[in-house]
C-alpha positions in Angstrom: -6.1 0.4 9.7 -4.4 -3.0 9.5 -4.9 -5.7 12.0 -3.7 -9.3 11.7 -6.2 -10.4 9.1 -8.0 -7.4 7.6 -7.2 -4.1 6.0 -10.0 -1.8 7.2 -11.4 1.4 5.6 -13.3 3.7 7.9 -15.4 6.9 7.3 -13.3 9.8 8.7 -16.4 11.7 9.7 -18.2 9.2 11.9 -15.7 6.3 12.2 -18.0 3.7 10.7 -16.4 0.8 8.9 -16.9 1.2 5.2 -15.4 -2.2 4.1 -12.5 -4.5 4.8 -10.2 -6.7 2.8 -8.8 -10.1 4.1 -5.1 -9.8 3.8 -3.9 -12.7 6.0 -2.6 -14.8 3.1 -1.3 -11.8 1.1 0.8 -9.7 3.6 3.3 -10.6 6.3 2.1 -9.8 9.8 4.8 -7.2 10.4 4.5 -5.3 7.1 3.6 -1.6 7.3 1.7 0.7 5.0 3.9 3.5 3.8 1.6 5.3 1.3 -1.8 5.0 -0.4 -2.4 6.7 -3.7 -5.1 6.7 -6.3 -3.7 6.2 -9.8 -5.7 5.5 -12.9 -8.9 5.1 -10.9 -7.2 2.3 -8.8 -6.1 2.4 -5.2 -2.4 1.6 -4.8 -1.2 0.6 -1.3 2.6 0.7 -0.9 4.2 -1.4 1.9 7.6 -1.2 3.5 8.6 -4.7 2.3 8.4 -3.6 -1.4 4.9 -4.9 -2.2 2.2 -2.9 -3.9 -1.4 -3.9 -3.6 -3.6 -2.6 -6.4 -7.3 -2.4 -5.7 -10.0 -1.9 -8.4 -13.0 0.4 -8.1 -14.9 -2.3 -6.1 -12.0 -2.5 -3.6 -11.0 -6.0 -4.6 -7.3 -6.9 -4.9 -6.6 -6.8 -8.6 -2.8 -7.2 -8.5 0.1 -7.6 -6.1 3.5 -6.3 -7.3 6.8 -7.0 -5.6 9.4 -4.2 -6.2 12.1 -6.4 -4.7 13.1 -3.6 -2.4 13.0 -4.0 1.4 12.9 -1.5 4.3 11.1 1.2 2.4 10.4 4.3 4.5 9.2 6.9 2.0 7.5 7.0 -1.4 7.1 10.1 -3.5 5.3 10.7 -6.8 6.7 13.5 -9.1 6.1 14.1 -12.8 4.8 10.5 -13.3 7.7 8.9 -11.6 8.0 7.2 -8.3 10.8 7.8 -5.9 11.2 5.0 -3.4 13.6 5.7 -0.4 14.9 3.0 2.0 16.1 3.2 5.6 19.6 2.7 4.3 19.4 6.0 2.3 19.1 4.5 -1.1 16.5 6.0 -3.5 15.1 4.1 -6.5 13.2 5.8 -9.4 10.5 4.1 -11.4 
């Protein structure tokens, strides 16, 4: 879940909070998480404003990448390529 200050990770079995990350200075308040994927043993969090947060195995933010794409609504991964679709119907391939 994402509230105004923290990205929280919960145990799906019992709902206990596993850990949280302070994101207040990293993300805009109205940004939305589109997809979360594990790639190369790192957690990649894709946001609708084109940002990607990369977390290491200790769940610390290792990198923040700006794709310079806004209004993302879907992200797909196929044959080692990313397909990023926007609300305007444009799809980008990385």
